[in-house]
C-alpha positions in Angstrom: 48.0 -56.5 -13.1 49.3 -58.6 -16.0 48.0 -62.1 -16.8 48.5 -64.3 -20.1 45.7 -66.9 -20.5 45.1 -69.7 -22.1 41.8 -70.8 -23.6 40.4 -73.9 -25.6 38.3 -72.8 -28.2 35.3 -75.7 -30.0 32.7 -74.4 -33.2 30.1 -77.2 -34.2 28.5 -76.4 -37.2 25.7 -78.3 -38.5 24.2 -78.4 -41.8 20.3 -79.3 -43.0 22.1 -82.7 -44.7 22.9 -83.7 -41.1 27.0 -83.0 -41.7 28.8 -81.4 -38.5 32.0 -79.7 -38.7 34.3 -79.8 -35.4 37.1 -76.8 -35.6 38.7 -76.7 -32.1 42.4 -74.7 -31.4 44.0 -72.7 -28.7 43.8 -69.2 -28.0 46.1 -67.2 -26.1 45.2 -63.5 -24.5 47.4 -61.3 -22.5 45.0 -59.3 -20.2 46.4 -56.1 -18.4 43.7 -54.2 -15.7 45.1 -50.9 -16.2 42.5 -49.7 -13.3 39.0 -50.5 -12.5 37.4 -49.2 -15.9 40.4 -49.8 -18.0 41.5 -53.1 -19.5 44.2 -53.7 -22.2 43.5 -57.3 -24.4 46.0 -58.3 -26.9 45.3 -61.2 -29.0 48.2 -63.8 -29.4 46.8 -65.6 -31.7 46.0 -69.1 -32.1 47.8 -73.1 -32.1 46.9 -76.2 -31.9 44.3 -76.2 -34.6 42.2 -78.9 -36.1 39.3 -79.4 -38.0 37.1 -82.6 -37.4 40.1 -83.7 -35.2 42.6 -83.6 -38.2 45.3 -81.2 -39.1 44.8 -78.4 -41.8 45.4 -79.1 -45.1 48.0 -77.3 -47.4 45.1 -74.7 -48.7 43.5 -74.3 -45.5 46.6 -73.7 -43.7 47.4 -70.5 -46.1 44.3 -68.9 -45.5 45.4 -69.7 -41.7 48.9 -68.5 -41.5 47.6 -65.5 -43.5 44.9 -64.2 -41.0 47.7 -65.0 -37.9 49.9 -62.9 -39.6 48.7 -60.4 -37.8 48.9 -61.1 -34.6 49.5 -60.1 -31.9 46.2 -57.5 -31.7 46.1 -54.8 -28.8 42.8 -53.3 -27.5 41.8 -51.0 -24.9 38.7 -51.6 -23.5 36.2 -49.3 -21.3 32.8 -49.7 -19.9 31.5 -48.3 -23.5 33.7 -49.4 -26.3 37.0 -50.7 -27.1 39.9 -49.5 -29.4 42.9 -51.4 -31.5 45.8 -49.7 -30.5 48.5 -51.8 -32.9 46.7 -51.3 -36.6 50.2 -50.2 -38.2 52.3 -53.1 -36.6 49.9 -55.4 -37.7 49.4 -54.2 -41.3 53.2 -54.1 -41.7 53.5 -57.7 -40.1 50.8 -58.7 -42.6 53.0 -57.0 -45.5 55.9 -58.3 -44.5 54.3 -62.5 -44.6 52.4 -61.7 -47.9 55.8 -60.6 -49.8 57.8 -63.7 -48.1 54.7 -65.7 -48.8 54.0 -64.8 -52.1 57.7 -65.2 -53.0 57.7 -69.0 -52.2 54.4 -69.8 -53.7 54.0 -72.0 -57.1 50.3 -71.8 -57.0 48.8 -69.3 -59.0 45.4 -70.0 -57.1 47.2 -69.1 -53.7 49.2 -65.8 -54.8 45.6 -64.4 -56.0 44.4 -65.4 -52.8 47.2 -63.6 -50.8 46.9 -60.7 -53.1 43.4 -60.1 -53.0 43.1 -60.5 -49.5 45.3 -57.1 -49.2 41.4 -55.5 -49.3 41.3 -56.2 -45.5 43.7 -53.8 -44.6 42.9 -51.0 -46.8 42.1 -49.4 -43.9 41.6 -49.5 -40.0 37.7 -49.6 -40.5 37.5 -52.0 -42.8 40.5 -54.7 -41.4 38.2 -54.4 -38.0 35.3 -55.4 -39.7 37.2 -57.9 -41.0 38.8 -59.1 -38.2 35.3 -59.0 -36.2 34.5 -62.1 -38.1 36.3 -64.4 -35.8 34.6 -65.0 -33.5 36.6 -65.5 -30.5 37.5 -61.6 -30.6 34.0 -60.8 -30.7 32.6 -62.6 -27.7 36.0 -62.0 -25.5 35.1 -58.4 -26.4 31.9 -58.5 -25.9 29.9 -55.6 -23.5 27.3 -56.6 -21.4 24.8 -53.3 -22.1 25.7 -54.5 -26.0 22.6 -54.6 -28.4 23.9 -56.5 -31.1 26.1 -59.5 -32.1 27.4 -60.4 -35.6 27.8 -63.5 -36.7 29.0 -63.2 -40.6 28.2 -65.1 -43.1 26.2 -67.7 -41.3 24.1 -70.2 -42.7 25.9 -68.4 -45.8 26.9 -65.2 -47.5 23.8 -64.5 -48.9 21.9 -64.5 -45.6 23.6 -61.8 -43.4 22.1 -61.8 -40.4 22.6 -59.5 -36.8 21.9 -61.0 -33.4 19.4 -58.6 -31.5 20.5 -59.2 -28.0 18.0 -59.4 -24.9 19.1 -60.2 -21.5 17.4 -63.2 -19.6 19.0 -62.3 -16.1 20.1 -59.8 -14.2 23.7 -59.7 -11.9 24.3 -63.2 -12.4 27.1 -65.2 -13.0 26.6 -66.7 -15.8 24.9 -64.0 -17.5 22.4 -65.1 -19.9 21.3 -63.4 -23.2 19.0 -64.2 -25.9 19.2 -64.0 -29.4 16.9 -63.2 -32.3 18.4 -62.9 -36.1 17.5 -60.0 -37.9 17.8 -59.9 -41.2 20.5 -56.7 -42.6 18.9 -57.9 -46.6 16.5 -59.1 -48.5 16.1 -63.1 -48.6 13.2 -64.4 -49.4 14.0 -68.4 -48.2 15.1 -66.7 -44.5 12.5 -68.0 -41.8 13.9 -66.9 -38.4 16.7 -67.8 -36.5 17.6 -68.0 -32.5 20.2 -68.8 -30.0 21.4 -67.7 -26.4 24.6 -67.0 -25.0 26.0 -68.0 -21.4 29.3 -65.4 -20.0 31.2 -66.8 -16.9 33.4 -64.3 -15.5 36.1 -64.7 -13.0 36.3 -62.6 -9.9 38.5 -59.9 -12.1 36.0 -59.7 -14.8 37.5 -61.6 -17.1 35.5 -63.8 -19.2 36.0 -67.8 -18.2 33.6 -70.0 -19.9 31.5 -68.8 -22.7 28.4 -71.1 -24.5 26.7 -69.5 -27.7 24.5 -71.4 -29.7 21.8 -70.6 -32.4 20.0 -72.0 -35.0 19.2 -70.4 -38.3 15.9 -71.6 -40.5 16.0 -71.4 -44.4 12.4 -72.6 -45.9 14.4 -74.3 -48.6 17.2 -76.3 -46.9 16.2 -76.4 -43.4 17.9 -75.4 -39.9 21.7 -74.7 -39.7 23.2 -75.3 -35.9 26.3 -73.8 -34.5 27.6 -74.2 -30.8 30.6 -72.3 -30.1 32.3 -73.1 -26.5 35.2 -71.2 -25.2 36.9 -71.9 -21.9 40.1 -71.0 -20.2 42.6 -73.5 -19.2 42.9 -73.7 -15.6 46.7 -73.6 -14.7 
């Protein structure tokens, strides 16, 4: 059974100085259940995006459009893992977009940014690490038996964290996990990080509503908070 579903995504970030930013967008996903164990999920990309209620700036649009050039992205999922099915096609689309974008771009900075991003496309493994920084993809591909959740570059690139998951509810809908941050590299200012993840699914096992919230304390700055809400748009 093939279904295209739309999701409203809102990401709220708060820094220790009290500044709040709100990123909002719509994501579309094509979901095909091949059998009871295997599902193909094709991410069709984002649209209707805004930052703090306003359209993206021209500089932000460059990064956004570059990221969108790799879609659609198709993954095959089973109970244990997932596999990207169309890396070669995504890379070809990205190469084509970069060539067109650079040929019509006057800004040296923007050209250098586009060209430097070629490192993401070096091979499939590198691309997957980069693309999984997109929290929507990571949460839609989330497995109930997962041990860790990766939230890269938060609160900053010098504090690479992974989040240990501990299931707080069993056989319930929504399912709930407690999160505890673990530092991947040394940072003397990191104190602790805690959070919660809630995932509600439809009767067909498709994520319906997802809420992720976490807080990181840095001794030299204070508390950083992030809240992510992903909600299916009912037809």
